[in-house]
VEXLO-42165 format. One record per residue (C-alpha): residue number from 1; z, y, x; residue in three letters. Coordinates in nm, 4 decimals, padded with zeros to 6 digits. Layout:
BEGIN
NUM Z Y X ALA
...
# end
This chain:
BEGIN
1 00.0000 00.0000 00.0000 MET
2 00.0656 00.2345 00.2957 LYS
3 -00.2927 00.1799 00.4094 LYS
4 -00.4152 00.2655 00.0596 LEU
5 -00.2176 00.5902 00.0504 LEU
6 -00.3456 00.6843 00.3961 LYS
7 -00.7011 00.6054 00.2852 SER
8 -00.6666 00.8111 -00.0293 LEU
9 -00.5463 01.1031 00.1803 GLY
10 -00.8679 01.0800 00.3803 ALA
11 -01.0668 01.0739 00.0571 VAL
12 -00.9013 01.3908 -00.0662 MET
13 -00.9864 01.5613 00.2636 LEU
14 -01.3485 01.4539 00.2274 ALA
15 -01.3502 01.5788 -00.1307 LEU
16 -01.2243 01.9168 -00.0214 SER
17 -01.5077 01.9366 00.2310 LEU
18 -01.7796 01.8336 -00.0126 THR
19 -01.6393 02.0591 -00.2818 ALA
20 -01.7090 02.3629 -00.0642 CYS
21 -02.0689 02.3549 -00.1843 GLY
22 -01.9502 02.4642 -00.5281 GLY
23 -02.1583 02.2089 -00.7204 ASN
24 -01.9400 02.0593 -00.9940 ASP
25 -02.2067 01.8654 -01.1795 THR
26 -02.4352 01.5666 -01.1294 PRO
27 -02.7477 01.6499 -00.9278 SER
28 -02.9889 01.6359 -01.2204 ASP
29 -02.7450 01.6919 -01.5027 ASN
30 -02.5793 02.0232 -01.5880 ASN
31 -02.3386 01.8583 -01.8294 ASP
32 -01.9944 01.9597 -01.7049 SER
33 -01.8357 01.6430 -01.8427 GLU
34 -01.9635 01.4470 -01.5387 TYR
35 -01.7962 01.4301 -01.1998 LYS
36 -01.9602 01.5727 -00.8913 ASP
37 -01.8203 01.2920 -00.6735 THR
38 -01.7700 00.9192 -00.7334 ILE
39 -01.4995 00.7384 -00.5351 LEU
40 -01.5725 00.3778 -00.4432 TRP
41 -01.3255 00.1364 -00.2820 GLY
42 -01.4973 -00.1222 -00.0594 ILE
43 -01.3596 -00.4226 00.1259 SER
44 -01.5213 -00.3632 00.4653 ASN
45 -01.7320 -00.1078 00.6460 ASP
46 -02.0834 -00.1274 00.7852 GLN
47 -02.1134 -00.2418 01.1447 ASP
48 -02.4162 -00.0178 01.2054 SER
49 -02.6547 00.2100 01.0192 LEU
50 -02.9493 00.0833 01.2229 ASP
51 -03.1640 -00.1485 01.0057 PRO
52 -03.2646 -00.3511 01.3116 ALA
53 -02.9026 -00.4441 01.3885 THR
54 -02.6977 -00.4193 01.0663 ASN
55 -02.5389 -00.7456 00.9468 VAL
56 -02.2814 -00.6119 00.6991 SER
57 -02.4491 -00.6337 00.3554 ASN
58 -02.7296 -00.4901 00.1427 ASN
59 -02.5186 -00.2178 -00.0193 VAL
60 -02.5593 00.0860 00.2055 VAL
61 -02.8859 00.0755 00.4012 LEU
62 -03.1170 00.0754 00.0938 PRO
63 -02.9552 00.4047 -00.0091 GLN
64 -03.0452 00.5641 00.3248 ILE
65 -03.3769 00.4064 00.4213 TYR
66 -03.6954 00.3152 00.2371 SER
67 -03.9126 00.0123 00.3114 THR
68 -04.2825 -00.0507 00.2541 LEU
69 -04.1919 -00.2630 -00.0482 ILE
70 -03.8507 -00.3485 -00.1893 LYS
71 -03.6484 -00.5861 -00.4049 ILE
72 -03.5926 -00.4078 -00.7344 ASP
73 -03.2939 -00.4259 -00.9685 GLN
74 -03.4325 -00.7401 -01.1327 ASP
75 -03.4730 -00.9138 -00.7976 GLY
76 -03.8543 -00.8811 -00.7935 ALA
77 -04.0869 -00.7387 -00.5271 ILE
78 -04.1722 -00.3767 -00.6117 ALA
79 -04.3390 -00.0705 -00.4542 PRO
80 -04.1341 00.1599 -00.2350 ASP
81 -04.3117 00.3619 00.0354 LEU
82 -04.6312 00.1709 -00.0416 ALA
83 -04.8006 00.2350 -00.3752 THR
84 -05.0272 -00.0688 -00.3367 GLU
85 -05.0849 -00.3528 -00.0933 TRP
86 -05.3156 -00.6501 -00.0560 SER
87 -05.3966 -00.9371 00.1781 VAL
88 -05.7449 -01.0015 00.3132 GLY
89 -05.9498 -01.3165 00.2693 GLU
90 -05.8263 -01.4406 00.6072 ASP
91 -05.4712 -01.4580 00.4681 GLY
92 -05.3541 -01.2681 00.7772 LEU
93 -05.4371 -00.9017 00.7235 THR
94 -05.2097 -00.7043 00.4910 TRP
95 -05.3017 -00.3468 00.4044 THR
96 -05.0481 -00.1000 00.2652 PHE
97 -05.1333 00.2375 00.1109 LYS
98 -04.8444 00.4814 00.1564 LEU
99 -04.7212 00.7529 -00.0761 ARG
100 -04.8135 01.0986 00.0511 GLU
101 -04.5087 01.2776 -00.0894 ASP
102 -04.2321 01.1181 00.1187 VAL
103 -03.9990 01.3274 00.3294 LYS
104 -03.7266 01.2230 00.5679 PHE
105 -03.3849 01.3678 00.4974 GLN
106 -03.4345 01.6357 00.7659 ASN
107 -03.7482 01.7572 00.5859 GLY
108 -04.0086 01.5907 00.8092 LYS
109 -04.3091 01.4311 00.6345 GLN
110 -04.3165 01.0495 00.6611 LEU
111 -04.6515 00.9067 00.7704 THR
112 -04.7957 00.5806 00.8970 SER
113 -04.7012 00.6853 01.2520 ALA
114 -04.3329 00.6418 01.1598 ASP
115 -04.4028 00.2970 01.0141 VAL
116 -04.5836 00.1881 01.3301 VAL
117 -04.3057 00.3273 01.5516 ALA
118 -04.0457 00.1396 01.3458 THR
119 -04.2260 -00.1920 01.3864 PHE
120 -04.3122 -00.1324 01.7526 ASP
121 -03.9393 -00.0956 01.8128 ARG
122 -03.8516 -00.4021 01.6062 LEU
123 -04.1200 -00.6198 01.7664 LEU
124 -04.0491 -00.5229 02.1283 ASN
125 -03.9375 -00.8481 02.2922 GLU
126 -03.8710 -00.6688 02.6214 ASP
127 -03.6046 -00.4575 02.4501 ASP
128 -03.5014 -00.6714 02.1527 PRO
129 -03.2848 -00.5908 01.8538 TYR
130 -03.0958 -00.8336 01.6325 ARG
131 -03.3908 -00.9066 01.4059 TYR
132 -03.6657 -00.8913 01.6678 THR
133 -03.7126 -01.2692 01.6894 SER
134 -03.7353 -01.3011 01.3097 GLU
135 -04.0350 -01.0707 01.2974 TYR
136 -04.2120 -01.1577 01.6218 THR
137 -04.2225 -01.5168 01.4939 SER
138 -04.4920 -01.4212 01.2404 PHE
139 -04.6106 -01.0606 01.2971 VAL
140 -04.8996 -01.0123 01.5395 GLU
141 -04.9413 -00.6349 01.5134 SER
142 -04.8797 -00.3252 01.3009 VAL
143 -05.1406 -00.0485 01.3159 THR
144 -05.2335 00.2705 01.1317 ALA
145 -05.6051 00.3308 01.0567 PRO
146 -05.5152 00.6688 00.9089 ASP
147 -05.2158 00.8856 00.8234 GLU
148 -05.1261 00.6967 00.5050 TYR
149 -05.2541 00.3439 00.5659 THR
150 -05.0693 00.0657 00.7500 VAL
151 -05.2170 -00.2707 00.8457 VAL
152 -04.9897 -00.5632 00.9306 VAL
153 -05.1589 -00.8610 01.0962 LYS
154 -04.9740 -01.1940 01.0916 THR
155 -05.0183 -01.4791 01.3381 LYS
156 -05.0739 -01.7307 01.0581 THR
157 -05.0693 -01.7152 00.6780 PRO
158 -04.7046 -01.6508 00.5922 TYR
159 -04.5621 -01.7507 00.2543 GLY
160 -04.2533 -01.5297 00.2692 ALA
161 -04.4361 -01.2215 00.3954 PHE
162 -04.3535 -00.9894 00.1056 GLU
163 -03.9856 -01.0884 00.1039 ALA
164 -03.9671 -01.0178 00.4774 LYS
165 -04.1326 -00.6774 00.4361 MET
166 -03.8811 -00.5949 00.1616 ALA
167 -03.5838 -00.6729 00.3866 SER
168 -03.3519 -00.3873 00.4850 VAL
169 -03.4220 -00.4877 00.8476 ALA
170 -03.7575 -00.3088 00.8074 THR
171 -03.6115 00.0220 00.6899 GLY
172 -03.8569 00.2862 00.8112 ILE
173 -03.7196 00.5145 01.0818 LEU
174 -03.8199 00.8622 01.1941 ASP
175 -04.0294 00.8136 01.5104 SER
176 -03.8643 01.1202 01.6658 ASP
177 -03.5197 00.9680 01.6135 TYR
178 -03.6335 00.6403 01.7689 ILE
179 -03.7300 00.8293 02.0826 GLU
180 -03.4203 01.0504 02.0819 GLN
181 -03.1484 00.7929 02.0100 PHE
182 -03.2833 00.4519 02.1158 GLY
183 -03.0121 00.1882 02.0783 HIS
184 -02.7646 00.4590 01.9714 ASP
185 -02.9562 00.5158 01.6483 LEU
186 -02.7333 00.4361 01.3523 GLY
187 -02.4029 00.4789 01.5322 LYS
188 -02.3278 00.8251 01.3919 THR
189 -02.4443 01.0296 01.0916 PRO
190 -02.6298 01.2594 01.3310 GLU
191 -02.8448 00.9662 01.4485 SER
192 -02.9500 00.8679 01.0951 VAL
193 -03.2571 01.0114 00.9243 ASN
194 -03.3926 00.8014 00.6410 GLY
195 -03.6050 00.8743 00.3360 SER
196 -03.3780 00.7106 00.0769 GLY
197 -03.1912 00.8738 -00.2137 PRO
198 -02.8696 00.9442 -00.0201 TYR
199 -02.7925 01.0794 00.3244 LYS
200 -02.4736 01.0095 00.5175 VAL
201 -02.2838 01.3301 00.5926 THR
202 -01.9644 01.1816 00.7339 ASP
203 -01.8633 00.8399 00.8677 TRP
204 -01.5229 00.7448 01.0022 SER
205 -01.5817 00.3797 01.0855 MET
206 -01.3283 00.1509 00.9215 GLY
207 -01.2102 00.4281 00.6914 GLU
208 -01.4760 00.6014 00.4852 GLN
209 -01.8422 00.6941 00.4475 MET
210 -01.9539 01.0073 00.2612 VAL
211 -02.2969 01.0216 00.0940 PHE
212 -02.4742 01.3298 -00.0373 GLU
213 -02.7734 01.3146 -00.2714 ALA
214 -03.1099 01.3813 -00.1068 PHE
215 -03.2666 01.6192 -00.3553 ASP
216 -03.6193 01.5743 -00.2158 ASP
217 -03.6161 01.1961 -00.2515 TYR
218 -03.9611 01.0843 -00.3631 PHE
219 -03.8102 00.8662 -00.6368 GLY
220 -03.6378 01.1602 -00.8040 GLY
221 -03.3053 01.3372 -00.7788 LYS
222 -02.9923 01.1134 -00.7802 PRO
223 -02.7674 01.1767 -01.0791 LYS
224 -02.4436 01.2164 -00.8828 THR
225 -02.4228 01.4577 -00.5899 LYS
226 -02.1616 01.2785 -00.3766 ASN
227 -02.0462 00.9204 -00.3398 ILE
228 -01.7562 00.8391 -00.1101 ILE
229 -01.7011 00.4792 -00.0031 MET
230 -01.3418 00.4225 00.1065 GLN
231 -01.2488 00.1102 00.3041 VAL
232 -00.9570 -00.0680 00.1333 ILE
233 -00.9378 -00.4148 00.2926 PRO
234 -00.6716 -00.5638 00.0652 GLU
235 -00.7998 -00.7037 -00.2641 GLN
236 -00.4757 -00.6210 -00.4422 ASN
237 -00.4864 -00.2596 -00.3224 SER
238 -00.8420 -00.2178 -00.4487 ARG
239 -00.7393 -00.3450 -00.7923 ALA
240 -00.4471 -00.1006 -00.7978 ILE
241 -00.6761 00.1843 -00.6937 ALA
242 -00.9132 00.1401 -00.9885 VAL
243 -00.6292 00.0566 -01.2268 GLU
244 -00.4474 00.3817 -01.1471 THR
245 -00.7621 00.5932 -01.1517 GLY
246 -00.7575 00.6646 -00.7787 GLN
247 -01.0990 00.4970 -00.7469 MET
248 -01.3874 00.4983 -00.9928 ASP
249 -01.5433 00.1776 -00.8552 ILE
250 -01.4033 -00.1051 -00.6421 VAL
251 -01.5807 -00.4031 -00.4891 SER
252 -01.4670 -00.7650 -00.4876 GLY
253 -01.1838 -00.8254 -00.7342 LEU
254 -00.9583 -01.1306 -00.7266 ALA
255 -00.9963 -01.3758 -01.0183 PRO
256 -00.6559 -01.2852 -01.1628 ASP
257 -00.7508 -00.9181 -01.1761 ASP
258 -01.0862 -01.0003 -01.3347 VAL
259 -00.9011 -01.1856 -01.6127 VAL
260 -00.6572 -00.8972 -01.6662 ARG
261 -00.9307 -00.6370 -01.6799 PHE
262 -01.1604 -00.8462 -01.9003 ASN
263 -00.8799 -00.9242 -02.1426 ASN
264 -00.8176 -00.5579 -02.2002 GLY
265 -00.4689 -00.5715 -02.0457 GLU
266 -00.5494 -00.2574 -01.8449 VAL
267 -00.6732 00.0466 -02.0311 GLU
268 -00.9676 00.2332 -01.8845 GLY
269 -01.0977 -00.0442 -01.6562 VAL
270 -01.3862 -00.2849 -01.7026 THR
271 -01.5588 -00.5491 -01.4895 VAL
272 -01.9215 -00.5706 -01.3808 SER
273 -02.0265 -00.9228 -01.2890 MET
274 -02.3693 -01.0743 -01.2223 ASN
275 -02.5077 -01.3725 -01.0333 ALA
276 -02.5893 -01.3069 -00.6694 SER
277 -02.8082 -01.4671 -00.4037 ASN
278 -02.5029 -01.5636 -00.1998 GLY
279 -02.2591 -01.8503 -00.1702 MET
280 -01.9560 -01.9667 00.0254 HIS
281 -01.9617 -02.2547 00.2675 LEU
282 -01.7539 -02.3962 00.5486 PHE
283 -02.0061 -02.4345 00.8270 GLN
284 -01.9895 -02.7011 01.0954 PHE
285 -01.9819 -02.6297 01.4683 ASN
286 -02.2497 -02.8777 01.5715 CYS
287 -02.1961 -02.8157 01.9426 ALA
288 -01.8502 -02.9749 01.9461 GLY
289 -01.6945 -03.2950 01.8159 VAL
290 -01.8788 -03.2521 01.4840 LEU
291 -02.2165 -03.2988 01.6458 GLN
292 -02.1671 -03.6559 01.5202 ASP
293 -02.3418 -03.6600 01.1816 VAL
294 -02.1083 -03.9308 01.0490 LYS
295 -01.8082 -03.7031 01.0998 LEU
296 -01.9827 -03.4205 00.9179 ARG
297 -02.0739 -03.6516 00.6318 GLN
298 -01.7172 -03.7836 00.6185 ALA
299 -01.5811 -03.4304 00.5820 ILE
300 -01.8427 -03.3507 00.3175 SER
301 -01.7531 -03.6539 00.1040 TYR
302 -01.3823 -03.5891 00.1601 GLY
303 -01.3870 -03.2514 -00.0166 ILE
304 -01.3622 -03.2236 -00.3950 ASP
305 -01.5808 -02.9188 -00.4569 ARG
306 -01.5505 -02.9274 -00.8348 GLN
307 -01.1707 -02.9119 -00.8272 THR
308 -01.1650 -02.6360 -00.5673 ILE
309 -01.4159 -02.4183 -00.7495 VAL
310 -01.2510 -02.4770 -01.0883 ASP
311 -00.9131 -02.3863 -00.9398 THR
312 -01.0142 -02.0752 -00.7489 LEU
313 -01.3267 -01.9347 -00.9095 TYR
314 -01.3579 -02.0419 -01.2742 ALA
315 -01.1978 -01.7162 -01.3863 ALA
316 -01.4829 -01.5166 -01.2321 ILE
317 -01.7562 -01.7446 -01.3644 GLY
318 -01.8484 -01.9016 -01.0322 GLU
319 -01.9688 -02.2618 -01.0199 THR
320 -02.0121 -02.5316 -00.7534 PRO
321 -02.3206 -02.5021 -00.5354 ALA
322 -02.6022 -02.7434 -00.6194 LEU
323 -02.8286 -02.6528 -00.3250 ALA
324 -02.8131 -02.4495 -00.0019 PRO
325 -02.9605 -02.1503 -00.1900 VAL
326 -02.8820 -02.0091 -00.5328 THR
327 -03.0958 -02.0317 -00.8493 PRO
328 -03.1941 -01.6635 -00.8077 ASN
329 -03.3829 -01.7399 -00.4876 VAL
330 -03.7606 -01.7875 -00.5085 VAL
331 -03.8355 -02.1532 -00.4258 GLY
332 -03.4968 -02.2884 -00.5384 TYR
333 -03.4619 -02.6608 -00.6133 SER
334 -03.1474 -02.8167 -00.7564 GLU
335 -03.0203 -03.1100 -00.5482 LEU
336 -02.7016 -03.1924 -00.7405 GLY
337 -02.3425 -03.1634 -00.6281 MET
338 -02.2185 -03.3931 -00.3519 ILE
339 -01.9536 -03.5954 -00.5308 GLU
340 -01.6030 -03.6410 -00.3954 TYR
341 -01.5871 -03.9904 -00.2417 ASP
342 -01.2785 -04.0377 -00.0199 PRO
343 -01.3400 -04.4097 00.0329 GLU
344 -01.6881 -04.3475 00.1677 ARG
345 -01.5446 -04.0692 00.3832 ALA
346 -01.2927 -04.3111 00.5382 LYS
347 -01.5681 -04.5636 00.6085 GLU
348 -01.7743 -04.3011 00.7893 LEU
349 -01.4722 -04.1957 00.9956 LEU
350 -01.4244 -04.5586 01.0977 LYS
351 -01.7931 -04.5955 01.1891 GLU
352 -01.7668 -04.2829 01.4034 ALA
353 -01.4717 -04.4320 01.5922 GLY
354 -01.1951 -04.2304 01.4251 TYR
355 -01.0276 -04.4972 01.2155 GLU
356 -00.6891 -04.3660 01.3343 ASP
357 -00.7673 -04.0098 01.2323 GLY
358 -00.9119 -03.6854 01.3628 LEU
359 -00.7820 -03.3317 01.4148 THR
360 -01.0099 -03.0303 01.3653 ILE
361 -00.9663 -02.6528 01.3887 ASN
362 -01.0834 -02.4463 01.0908 VAL
363 -01.1318 -02.0705 01.0845 MET
364 -01.1093 -01.8692 00.7632 THR
365 -01.0691 -01.5072 00.6610 THR
366 -00.9801 -01.2939 00.3608 ALA
367 -01.3163 -01.1181 00.4016 VAL
368 -01.4448 -01.3788 00.1556 TYR
369 -01.2862 -01.3977 -00.1900 ASN
370 -01.0135 -01.6669 -00.1865 LYS
371 -01.1299 -01.7777 00.1584 GLY
372 -00.7766 -01.8498 00.2758 ILE
373 -00.6793 -02.0444 -00.0361 GLU
374 -01.0018 -02.2452 -00.0150 MET
375 -00.9234 -02.3492 00.3433 ALA
376 -00.5723 -02.4526 00.2413 GLU
377 -00.6984 -02.6812 -00.0378 ILE
378 -00.9631 -02.8303 00.1918 ILE
379 -00.6911 -02.9031 00.4456 SER
380 -00.4851 -03.0925 00.1876 GLU
381 -00.7849 -03.2930 00.0688 GLN
382 -00.8982 -03.3900 00.4178 LEU
383 -00.5460 -03.5040 00.4980 LYS
384 -00.5959 -03.7774 00.2382 GLN
385 -00.8791 -03.9326 00.4407 ILE
386 -00.7067 -03.9053 00.7785 GLY
387 -00.8245 -03.5668 00.9042 ILE
388 -00.5663 -03.3123 01.0136 THR
389 -00.6753 -02.9509 00.9785 VAL
390 -00.5359 -02.6664 01.1874 ASN
391 -00.6160 -02.3460 00.9987 ILE
392 -00.6553 -02.0135 01.1766 GLU
393 -00.6844 -01.7041 00.9569 THR
394 -00.8571 -01.4127 01.1305 VAL
395 -00.9222 -01.0464 01.0575 GLU
396 -01.2730 -00.9083 01.0018 LYS
397 -01.3096 -00.7875 01.3621 ALA
398 -01.2339 -01.1321 01.5053 VAL
399 -01.4600 -01.2943 01.2488 PHE
400 -01.7653 -01.0816 01.3313 THR
401 -01.6980 -01.0933 01.7053 ALA
402 -01.7305 -01.4727 01.6899 SER
403 -02.0929 -01.4544 01.5716 TRP
404 -02.3469 -01.5387 01.8365 GLY
405 -02.1099 -01.6311 02.1195 VAL
406 -02.1830 -01.9299 02.3407 THR
407 -02.0565 -02.2755 02.2349 PRO
408 -01.7924 -02.2831 02.5097 ASP
409 -01.6450 -01.9579 02.3715 GLN
410 -01.6261 -02.0849 02.0137 PHE
411 -01.2988 -02.2649 01.9417 LYS
412 -01.3398 -02.3781 01.5781 TRP
413 -01.4914 -02.6992 01.4406 ASP
414 -01.5479 -02.5513 01.0935 MET
415 -01.5614 -02.1904 00.9830 PHE
416 -01.6079 -02.0026 00.6593 ILE
417 -01.9365 -01.8186 00.6083 MET
418 -02.1606 -01.6672 00.3452 GLY
419 -02.5169 -01.7979 00.3121 ALA
420 -02.8300 -01.7840 00.0992 GLY
421 -02.8439 -01.4055 00.0761 GLY
422 -03.2238 -01.3769 00.0989 SER
423 -03.4482 -01.3535 -00.2066 SER
424 -03.6857 -01.6207 -00.0680 ASP
425 -03.5959 -01.9814 00.0146 VAL
426 -03.7970 -01.9798 00.3375 GLY
427 -03.6150 -01.6734 00.4687 ASN
428 -03.2758 -01.8008 00.3568 ALA
429 -03.3134 -02.1350 00.5337 LEU
430 -03.5102 -02.0390 00.8441 THR
431 -03.3022 -01.7431 00.9541 ARG
432 -02.9898 -01.9603 00.9722 VAL
433 -03.0779 -02.3263 01.0172 TRP
434 -03.3902 -02.3233 01.2331 HIS
435 -03.3136 -02.4183 01.5936 THR
436 -03.5186 -02.1257 01.7153 GLU
437 -03.7108 -01.8532 01.5396 GLU
438 -03.9435 -01.6920 01.7891 GLY
439 -03.6622 -01.7064 02.0425 GLY
440 -03.2847 -01.7397 02.0178 LYS
441 -03.1798 -01.7718 01.6532 ASN
442 -02.8843 -01.5338 01.6489 VAL
443 -02.7893 -01.6326 01.2929 ASN
444 -02.7472 -02.0031 01.3713 ASN
445 -02.3795 -01.9572 01.4462 TYR
446 -02.2966 -02.3302 01.4389 GLY
447 -02.5784 -02.4422 01.6731 TRP
448 -02.7313 -02.6722 01.4135 TYR
449 -03.0498 -02.8418 01.5303 SER
450 -03.2672 -03.0957 01.3515 ASN
451 -03.6298 -03.1474 01.4583 LYS
452 -03.7390 -03.2640 01.1138 GLU
453 -03.5844 -02.9566 00.9511 VAL
454 -03.7529 -02.7324 01.2073 ASP
455 -04.0906 -02.8946 01.1364 ALA
456 -04.0488 -02.8561 00.7595 LEU
457 -03.9421 -02.4933 00.7912 LEU
458 -04.2399 -02.4227 01.0157 ASP
459 -04.4718 -02.5933 00.7663 GLU
460 -04.3237 -02.3997 00.4760 GLY
461 -04.3683 -02.0703 00.6597 ALA
462 -04.7483 -02.1070 00.6802 VAL
463 -04.7881 -02.2511 00.3297 THR
464 -04.8791 -01.9935 00.0665 THR
465 -04.9081 -02.2112 -00.2456 ASP
466 -04.5757 -02.1626 -00.4325 PRO
467 -04.5396 -02.5216 -00.5581 GLU
468 -04.6312 -02.6724 -00.2215 ALA
469 -04.3799 -02.4421 -00.0488 ARG
470 -04.1117 -02.5431 -00.2970 LYS
471 -04.1606 -02.9158 -00.2247 GLU
472 -04.1545 -02.8619 00.1521 ILE
473 -03.8340 -02.6611 00.1366 TYR
474 -03.6762 -02.9103 -00.1018 LYS
475 -03.7168 -03.1791 00.1656 LYS
476 -03.5598 -02.9503 00.4250 ALA
477 -03.2715 -02.8663 00.1920 MET
478 -03.1958 -03.2317 00.1248 GLN
479 -03.1486 -03.2904 00.4974 ILE
480 -02.9176 -02.9952 00.5583 ILE
481 -02.7397 -03.0616 00.2269 TRP
482 -02.6396 -03.4242 00.2730 GLU
483 -02.8411 -03.6321 00.5221 ASP
484 -02.7569 -03.4193 00.8287 ASP
485 -02.5250 -03.1584 00.6754 PRO
486 -02.4912 -02.8094 00.8204 VAL
487 -02.1651 -02.7494 00.6376 GLY
488 -01.9828 -02.7886 00.3094 VAL
489 -02.1437 -02.5584 00.0533 PHE
490 -01.8836 -02.4584 -00.2020 MET
491 -01.9672 -02.2067 -00.4762 ASN
492 -02.2391 -01.9754 -00.5966 TYR
493 -02.0997 -01.6250 -00.5771 ARG
494 -02.1121 -01.3447 -00.8304 ASN
495 -02.1330 -00.9746 -00.7526 ASN
496 -01.8026 -00.8495 -00.8939 ILE
497 -01.6923 -00.4885 -00.9335 TYR
498 -01.4045 -00.3167 -01.1070 GLY
499 -01.5118 00.0013 -01.2834 LEU
500 -01.3507 00.2878 -01.4621 SER
501 -01.4812 00.2859 -01.8181 THR
502 -01.6006 00.6396 -01.7410 LYS
503 -01.8632 00.5031 -01.5017 VAL
504 -02.2129 00.4866 -01.6495 GLU
505 -02.5406 00.3446 -01.5182 GLY
506 -02.3789 00.0947 -01.2794 PHE
507 -02.6006 -00.1961 -01.1758 HIS
508 -02.6548 -00.4147 -00.8693 VAL
509 -02.9375 -00.6621 -00.8124 ASN
510 -02.8864 -01.0289 -00.7097 PRO
511 -02.8950 -00.9240 -00.3424 GLY
512 -02.5973 -00.6941 -00.4135 ASN
513 -02.7947 -00.3723 -00.3709 THR
514 -02.6616 -00.1081 -00.6120 PRO
515 -02.8771 00.1357 -00.8048 ASP
516 -02.6865 00.4402 -00.6798 MET
517 -02.9599 00.6711 -00.8101 MET
518 -02.8319 00.6267 -01.1647 ASN
519 -02.4528 00.6135 -01.1169 PHE
520 -02.2544 00.8730 -01.3095 THR
521 -01.8873 00.9080 -01.3962 CYS
522 -01.7368 01.1232 -01.6683 LYS
523 -01.4470 01.3484 -01.5810 LYS
# end
């Protein structure tokens, strides 16, 4: 609670600064009943405001940057900077026609030169960024025949091309800022210049981020002038903040609070909840003792997913995972839940040479909803088949610092993760489970490697027929799901927000990108 009070003090300071402009009404609405500033309590901050490096979530960057095409609020591919696009008869040459009315937030006109500079930076293998290998794996070149035309040439036909171009990793940067800031771009508000609906005017990392509406946004004027995101790590504190009116919106409520708010026990608060592209899993470290597939299968069969999900997540409408991606993802196939089978689990332990038992280290974190409680139940269930679990609960900083280290630096045998966040099955699977993706796969945190999976993912990438792609990826999913499991997939996640009943126009898409353009809040 002390942290919450300190955070709220920072918010009030930010409000006093933004209030100096004297604008008391929404940007495109002179109705004085609406607030000038919306306060939003979030669970964790962004790690970077550079699209080429950000790994936090899809909430913030789409508000700052535009992409050639985007994922709209229904989860479909839609125009953004490009008004139209097409692929040539060769299946390799994609042509995008840009809008001619787009300005960056510093007033500079956006042209094809900025698009080319953005991709030249992203595709530079001599000076790589986090997502460089993902894009060099299929992009041959990006050129500009004229000021408002961009041509992207792929190495082969690529089935997930549009989904990749709609990713926030391809947020278009100001070419001048690329030259000026280099790898420091996105570390401070001064180094950020996008063409999205909101610009960042203040950022105290780990505390708060202040957004101001960009009035010259090509998509129109945002309805609320200021939005302040305040970092409130504790779930309980976020619920209190919206319940007491200190926040207008909060992210990630606990199931108990969802029930209270939905039942009308708290006046003035409601819940927004919709299915997302994400899920929870406990991933295996395949570079350690669990490189033995029989041990991984034993753990998988030794966990009662239905009971865990019913116990922890039924109140928020979440259900057990039935595939390594969610039903919202293009190319999804249902595989069916892996049933709890402790006897089979014991047999596999015996076959692996651990008839007398096994001890494993499991990492979890409160970053994920009920992540600690989930680990505790898993520990009790695995004890029944002869596996002792040592649980280590870590803070967000330790959690993110563990991503991408070498196997000898990684001390856990299983670890909680989120997965499936992409809108396309090929992207969702390849970016995590492929052994390599044009180089070192930085998202394959558990060092999973299966040659058959790699071959299927490679085949799916160059297949453009939707039904053929779906069958290829279904085969790959079956392997990572049960035959050679990458982890224990637990539950499909919902996007859950607590809202003041005064908030209007709130919506997020399945990828958890909010439509901040249309948020308003009555006084």
